[in-house]
N, C-alpha and C positions, 0 to 999 in steps of 0.2 A: 504494500500500500504506500502510495506517495505521501511523504511528509513535506508539505508545502514550505513551511518555514526553513527546512533544511536545504531544499533545492533552490529557494528563491535567490536570485542574483548570484548563483554559484559561479556563473561564467562572466562576472562583471568585476572589473578593477575599480570598485566603488570606494566610498569614504571609509567604510569599516576596514577594507583590505589595505588602503593607503595608511590608515592610522596604525595598523598592525605591522606593515612591511617597511615603512619609512621612518628614519630618525625623526625625533620630535621637531627639531628646528626646520628640517626639510618639509615635513608635513605642514607646519604653520606657514612657511613661505609659499608652498603650492596653494594652500587654502586662500591666502591673500590674493593670489593671481586669479583664482576661481571666483571668489566672492567680490573682490574690489577691482578686478581688472588690472592689477599691478603687473609690471613686466616680469617675465620669468627669468631667473638667474640661470646661466648655462651650467654652473656647478650643480644646482638643484636639478636641472633637467637630466644630467648624467646619472644622478643617483636614482631619480624616478624611473628613467629608462631601464636601468639595471634591475631594479626591484620589479618593474612591470614584466621584464623578460623572465626573471626567475619564477615569478608567479605563473606566467603563461606556460612555461615549460613544465612546471609541476602539474599543470592541468592537461598536459599532453599536446600543447601547441608546438608546431615545428616551424611555422612561418609567421610573418607579420605583414600587415597591409594598411595603407592609408585609405580609409573608407570615406568616400565623399559623395556629394549629391550634385552631379552636373545637371545641365538644363535638358536632359533627356527625360526627367521626371522619375527616374529610377536611380539606384545607387551604383557606384563604380568602385572597383578595387583591383590593385595589382599586387601580387604576393611575392615576397622575398623570404628565403629561409634565414634562420638565425645563424646558420653555419658560417664559420670563418676558418680558413686553413691555418695550420701551425707549421713550424719549421720541420717537425719530425714526420710530416705527412699525415697527421691526424687533423681533427677539427675541434673547435670550441664553439659554444653557443654564445653569440655576441649580439648586443643591441645597444647602440650609442645614443647620445642626445641628438646627434645629427639625424639618425634614423627616425627618432621619435618626432622631432620638430618639423622636418621638411622632407617632402617627396617630390618627384618630378615626372608626372604623367604627360602624355602628348596633348597639348592644348588645342591643336588644330584638328584633332580627330573627334572632338565633341562639338555639339552645337555652340556657335559663338555669335551668330548674327552678323558676321563680317568683321568681328574683332580680331580674329586670327586667320590669316591666309594659310594655305597648305604648307608653305615653306617656313611659316612662323610657328614652329612646333613647341617651343619651350613653354611650360606652364608649371605652377607649383601648387602642392598641397601643404597646408600648414596646420599643425595640431591645434584642435579646439579643446583646451583643458576643462571647459565648462560641461563637456559631455563625456561620460565615463567610457573608457576602453572596455572591450568585451571580446570573448573568444567565440568564434563561429567556424565550424567545419575545420578545426585544427589550426586556425590562424588567429593571431592577436589582431583585432580590428581597432584601429585608432581613428576616431571621428576627426575629420579635418575639413577645412575650407579649401576652395580651389580657385586660383586666380591665374591670370595670364602673366607673361614676362613683363608686360608694361603696367601691371597692377590692377587691371579691370577684373571685377568679380565674374567668374564663369560658372558659378554654382548658385544654389538656392540658400545655402547656409550663411554665407557672408552677409547678404542683405538682411537676413532674418536676425542675426546677431546685432547688426547696426540698428534695426528697428527696435529691438529690445532695449538698447542703450538710449534711444530717442525717447521712448515712453517713460523710461526710468527717470531721465533728466527732467522732463516736463511735469511728471506727476509729483516728484519731490518738491518742485517749486510751489505747486498748488497746496500740498500737504503742509508745507512750512507756514503758509498763510493761515491755516487752521490751527496752528500751534503744535503740529505733530513733528517735533524736531527729533524725536527718538528714532524715527524711521530713517534707515540708511539706504534701503534699496527697495524699489518697486519693480515687480515683474508680472508678466501675463502668464496665465495658465490655460491649458487646453486639455480637453478629454475628447478625442475623436472617435465617434462610433463608426464602425466599419461594416458595411453590407457586402455580401458576396454570394455567388452561386457555386454549387458543387454538382459536377456531372461525372458520369462514368468515363474512365480514361479510354476504354476500347471504342466507345461511341465517338468520343472527341477526336480520336485519330482518323476517323472516317469522314471528318468534316474539314475541308481545307479552309473554309471561312473562319472557323473557330481557331485553327492553328495559326493562320496568318494574320487574322484581324481581331481575334478575341471576342467576336460576336457573330451571330448567324446573319448571313446576307439573304438567305432564302429560308422559307419555312411557313407552311400553312398552320393556322391556329388549330390546336387539337380540340376534340369534343369538350374536354374539361380544361379550364385554366385555373384562375383564382376566384371564380365567381362565388363559390360557396364560403370563401373566407375561412376555410378550415385549417389552413396551414399555419397561419399567424399564431404564434405562441403555442402551437400544437405540440403533442408528445414528440420528442426527438427520436428518429429512427435509430436502431442500434448501430448501424454502420456510420451514421453521422455522429452519434454520441461518442463512438470510439475515436473518430477523427478529432472531435472537439476536445476530448480529454488529452489526447496526445499533443494537440496544438497548445493548450493551456500550459502543459508541463514545459514544452520547449520555450514558450514565451516567459514563463516564470524564471527559468534558468538565466534568461537574458535580462532579468530585472524589470520586465514589462508587466504592468499592473493589470493584466487581463482579469476582468471582473464578471461581466455579464455575457451570456450566450443564449440565443433562442432562434426559433424559426421565424423567418420574415413572411411577408404577405404572399409573395409568389411561390409556387411549388419549386423545390430545390434551392430556395433562397434562405440565407441565414444572416445573423448579425453577431458581431463581437464588440463589446464596449469596455474600455479600460477606465481605471480611476485617473483623474486629471493629474498632470504634472506640469512643470515649467514648459513653456512653448518650445524652447530649443530641444529639450529632452523628448517631449511628446512628438515632435517632428521626426527625430531619429527613430523613436520607437515605432511610429506608424509605418515608416519605411521597412523596418525589420519585420513588423507584423505581417505586412503584405507578402514579403518574401517567404516567411515561415509558413503562411497559409498555403502557398503554392507548393513548397517543399513537402510539407506534411501530407498534403492531399495526394501527391505522387506515391508516397509510401503506402497509402490506403487504396491504391488503384483508382484514384479519382483525379479530377482536374478542378482547380479553383479558378473561377472566372471573376475577374475584377472589372470588366468593362461596364460602363454606365448603362448600357442597354443591350445585353447579349441576346435577348429574345424580344421580338415585336409582339405587341398585344398584351403583354403582362408587365408588371412593374420592373423597372430597372433598379440599379443599385447606386446609392449615394453615400455620403459620409457627413455626419453631423459634427460640426466643429464647435464644441462647447467652450466658449472663451470668457475669461474673467481677468480681473486685475487684483493683485494681492501685494501686501507689504511683507518685509522680513520680520515684522513684529506679529504676524499672524492675522492681520485684518484683511477681509475681502472688501474691496472698495465698492463693489456692486451689491453688497448686502444691504437691503433696505432697512433692516431692524424692525422692531415692533411698531414704530411710528414713523413711517417714511416721510410723512408730511413735514415733520420737524427735523428730519435728518438732512441738514443743508449740504453736508459733505457728499453724501450719497447722491443727492439731487444734482449737484454740480457735475459729478462724474457721469451720471446718467445723461445729463444734458450734453456733455462733451461727446458721448457716443451718438446721441440722436442727431446732433449737428454734423458730426463726421459722416454718418451714413447718408444723410440728406445731401450734403455738399459733394460727396465722393461716391455716390451710388454707381456711377459709371465704372470706377475702379474696382469696386466690389464685384460687379458683374464680370469684369474682365478676368478677375482672379479665378473664376470657375468656368471660363470659356475654353472648351475643348471640343473637337469633333464628336467625341462620345457623349459628352454632356448635352450637346445640342439636341440629341434624340430624346433626352429625358426631361429637361426643364420645361415647365408649362404643361406637361401631361398630368393626369390626375393621380400622381404618385409622388410628385416632387413639387417644390415651390415653383411659381411662375418666374419668367425672366425679368419681371418688374420687381425691383428691390423695394421693400417696405419693412417697417418695424412693427412687431406685435408686442404690446405692453400688458395687455389684460385690462380688465375693467377698473380695478382699484388704482393702479398707477396712472392710467389714463385720466381717471376722475381727479386724482390729486393734481396732475399737471394742468388740467383744465381749470381747476380752482385757482391755482397760482396764476395762470394766464389771465383769468378774469378778475383777480384780486379779491376773491371771496374765501372765507374760512372753509376748511374741509374737516368734517367731524366724524366720518365713518371709517376710521382706520384700525378698528379692532378685528381680531381674527374671528371668523365665523366657524362654528363647529359643523362638521359634516353629519347630516341626519340621514340615515338610511331607512329608518322606520322599523327596525327589528331590534328589540331591547337587548338581546343577548350579545349583539355585536358591539365591538368597542367604538366609542366616539373619538374622533380625531379632528384637528383643525384643518379646514380647507386651505389649500395653497392660495396665494394672492392672485395667481393667474391660472387660467386653464392652459391647455396645450393646443397650439394651432399648427397643425401639420401642413397647412397651405402657406404659412408665412416663411419668407426667406430668412428673416432675422428676428428671432423671437426671444423675449426676456422670459427666463424660466426659473425665477426665484432669486438667484444671486449670480447669474451669468447670462450671456446671450448665446443662443444656439443658431449658428450660421448654417442653414440647412441646404444650401445650394451646391455644395461641393460634390464633385463626381467621385465615384468609388475608387478609381485607379489613380487619382492625382495626388501629388505631394501636398501636404497641408501647409507647406512653407509659404507659398504665394499669398493665400488668403490672410495668413497671420502677419506677414510682412506689411500688407496693406492695412489691416485692422490696427496694428500697433502704430503705424505711421500716421494714419488719419486722426486717430484719437490723440496722439502726441501733438499734432498740429493744433487741435482745438484746445487742448490743455495749455499750450503755449500762449494762444490768444487770450484765454481766460486769465492766465497768470499776468500777462502784460497789462490787462485792465485793472485787476485787483491789486497788483503791487503798487500802482500809482494812486489808488483810491485814498481819500482822506478819511472816509467813513466806510470801513470794510463791510459791515453788516448791510448797510443800505446798498452799497455797490453790488454785493453778492446777490441780494434779493432782486435787484433790478436786472442783473445779468441773467439770472435763472429765468425770470419772467420774459425778458426779451428773446432769449434763446428758444423758449417754448413757442412763443407766438410766431417767430420767424421760421421755425422748422417743423411745425406740427403736421405739415402735409405728408411727411414720411411715415406717420403713425397710422396704421390700419389694422383693426382687430377682427375684420370679417373674413369672408371666404375669398381667398386669393385666386381660386379657380374660376370664379364667376365672370361672365361677360360684363356685368355691371361694374365690377372692380376695374376691368381694363379701360372702360370708358371713363370712370371716375379718376383713375390714375392719370389718364391723358389730360383731363381737365386740371388736375393738380400740377401738371408739368413734369411728371415723373417719366423716366426713360423706359422704353420697352425694347431692349436690345435682344432680339430673338435668337441670333446666331453668333458664333465666334467672329464671323466676318463683319457683322454689324457692330460688334462691340470693340474690336481691336483698334480702330482709328482713334478712339477716345483716349487710348493709353498715351499717345504722343501729343495730346492737347497741352497748350501752354501752362494751364493751371496745374496739371498733373506733373509735368516736368519740374515746375517751380516747387511743388510740394516735396518731391523726392530729393531734389538737389539741395533744398534748404536744410533738410534734416540729415543730409549726407547718407541716404540709403542707397541711391543710385546716382551715378553721373548721367548727364544727358546721353552720352555715348552708350552707356549700359542700358538705359531705357530703350533707346532705338534698336539696340541689338536684340533685346527681348521681344520687341515688337516684330522684328523680322523673323525671329525663331518661331514665334507662335503662328504666324501666317504660313511660313514654309512648312511647319509641321502639319497644319491643317490640310494643305494641298497634298502633301506626301501621304497622309493617312487616307484621304479620299481616293487618291490614285491607286494605292495598294488595294483598297476595297474593290474598286472598279475592275482592276486587273484580275482579282480573285474571282469576282462574279463571272467575268468572261471565261476564265479558265474552267470554272465549274459548269457553266452553261454549255460550252463547246465540247468539253472532254467527258462530261459525266451525264448531265441532264438530257441534252438533245440526243446524244447517241442512244441512251437507254430508252427514251420515249420513242425514238425513231424505230428501234428494233421492235418495240411493243406494237406500234401501228402496223409494222410489216407483218407481224404475227396475226393481227386482227384481219388484215387484208387477205392473207393466205387462208384464214379460217372461213372468210366469206366466200372465197372462190371454191374452196373444198366443199362447203355445204351446198352451194348453188349448183355445183357440178353433179351432185347426187340427184337433186330435184329442185326445179324452179319454185316449187311450192313451199320449200322450207323458209321459215321466217328469219330474216337476218336484220330486222329493223334496229335492234339494240346495237348490233355490231356496226352497222352503217352509221348510226347516229353518233356512236362513240368515236368511230374513225374520223368522221367529219369534224367533230368538236376538237379532238386532240390534234388532228393535222392542222387545223386552223390556228390553234394556240402555238403549235410548234413553228409554223410559218411566221407568226407574229414575233415570237421570241427570237427567231433567227434574224429578222429585220432589225430588231432593237439592238441585238449584239453588234450588228454592223454600224449602227448609229453611235453606240457607245465607243466602239473601237475608233471611229473617226474622231469623236470628241476628245479622246485621250491623246491622239496624235496632235490635234490642234492645240491642246493645252501646253505642249512642249515648247511652243513658240512664244509663250507669254513670259516675259522676263520680270516684270514688276510683281513683287510679292502680293500686294493687295489685289491687283487686277487678276492675278492667277487664282487666288483664293476665291474671288467673286465668280470667276468662270466655273470653278468646281462646284460652288454653291448653286449657281443659277442654271448651269447647263448639264454638268455631269451627274449631280445628285438626282435631278428629276428623271434622267434616263435610267439610273440605277433603280429608282423606285418603280419605273415602268416595267423594267425587266423582272424585278421581283414579283410584281403583281401578276404577270403572265405565268411565271414559274409556279407561284403558289396555287394558281387556278389549275395548272397542269397536275400538280401534286394531288389535288382532291379528285382528279378524274382518272388517275392511273392506279393500277393494282399495287398493293403494298410490296409484293416481292419484286416488282419492276423498278420502283423508285430507288435511285442509286445511293442516296445519303440518309442517315438516321433522321427521323422526323422529330418534331417538337414533342410529341407524345413519348417517344423513346428517350429523348434527352432529359425531359423534366420529371418523368415518373419511373424510369428504370434505374433508380439510384438506391 
């Protein structure tokens, strides 16, 4: 039986291990670097490196790697062994400060948006001591940042760390005005809930679309989907339970606080949720979680799908980013307390978030803009593409009272009455949960629900940290100059509410009425990645990121190019895969089938003209017509992909894929799915939705 406390963080070089393995003065020096951002002494680094190596070797590690997060959205690693030759032809296990602090991967082989040409290959990884090293697959993994030879950030971690410094700096200014001088550090926390699908590996290997694209490009809806709502929170099947148990244990060994597991809405869909941790650590842990989900699934003869929409017609997978702000003294700055109306500090931080989301709704939408997420946002399974904030009735009423200058009297907790005496009474939460809201307040945190399942949580949190830091900076500028702090504070809160209440919406985000209302309020409705990305390089957004030193303008424009190029590449791969499947699998299989039907008709009528072959003739005509149509569409799609190669501008190319290629792909799929429903099961060449979703 697994003893969780004994295995938890067993493979992590964490604070307990450092305290045990390092001399006291070295441990204190390293702690100052981690907690206060002090420069790391080289002598200290050598001692840390040696202790880290000894610990890793004791745990069976033979290699080390700088583990980093380039702009591919996944992690990268290059492994070197600890071995160093000696004069007598033997080896020793060696690991120096240089090995720990710096690595050198090829910077031109990762997405750079034009920052690195092919011949400009040098790039550096640099140790991030704020994130613990860990052992994975026999290698000591050292979390690092990744930058170019000329110093530009080529990863997601560097700007994330910059954004955490920015919000710390501005939040401390505000807290000081409230007399909170004991607070030395403010940080954001995140708990990312992760949705995913599990399917049988043997079936997966028969689907080129799943192997190449992570989602099905063809597939008719099965007789049963999620209509009965019987899968959500249902009893977990033994095969899935065994997988989840194994996954939990692997994550716990890596110090990941895997907490909750359950069936999700769609058949074969599930969710894992961790306990929150600091945003930097949570980002690392979520990348590891996605990797371990896929590795553990393979051990159990399954494949874990992390695509946002692997199956049409049923729910896709998202990731809920539960974000909050805390102090090193243990205070959650988004905790309303028992009387939020009188909690001015909470109200000011709440107003900073409201103002930030309203003014930078375009940036929040951009952080979740991917080709996969375009299929999901706005469907009745995920928030709409329109960014808004859900606060719940109590907080909304409090803000309305402040805006109108009237007293609020109903801030007491209401007890939950179920009507059965033997059941316990408990206080109702101050807010309901609104699954249609993109950005919902859930008690003491905001749940950003628009993230796609496969994406790194770094980008959304870089933006959240930065936009809130900007508003806190503006608030501090005003309040620091005020002669009467209390009056200035009250006026600031009231003005902010009145100026930005348009972003607050507590209703049904799926409704047509909301879309019309949002348009009246002047809120953006950026439906696709191609619609959203041009806003990234708007002057106000460049000014924001450069002011807080999160990105240089060059880094912003490089990320803009990378996103658009990635969009076009993904759609191109999907279109090529569709053509491959249509030409080499579906059309040949159905063509043979029609041939057999035709031979059957001839054979029957040769015996007697009186034999009825109406069914065969009708089937033959219908299927042949669909096949002809499918063949014609493949020709159009082929031609469209050839024409796309001539478009050099990244935005123009992405628009072409959105407006020309995707509609042809949808047309092709529609015909294929109609064919599937008219062809015998043993003839159809690929596993069906019924096979994939229910044979697990």
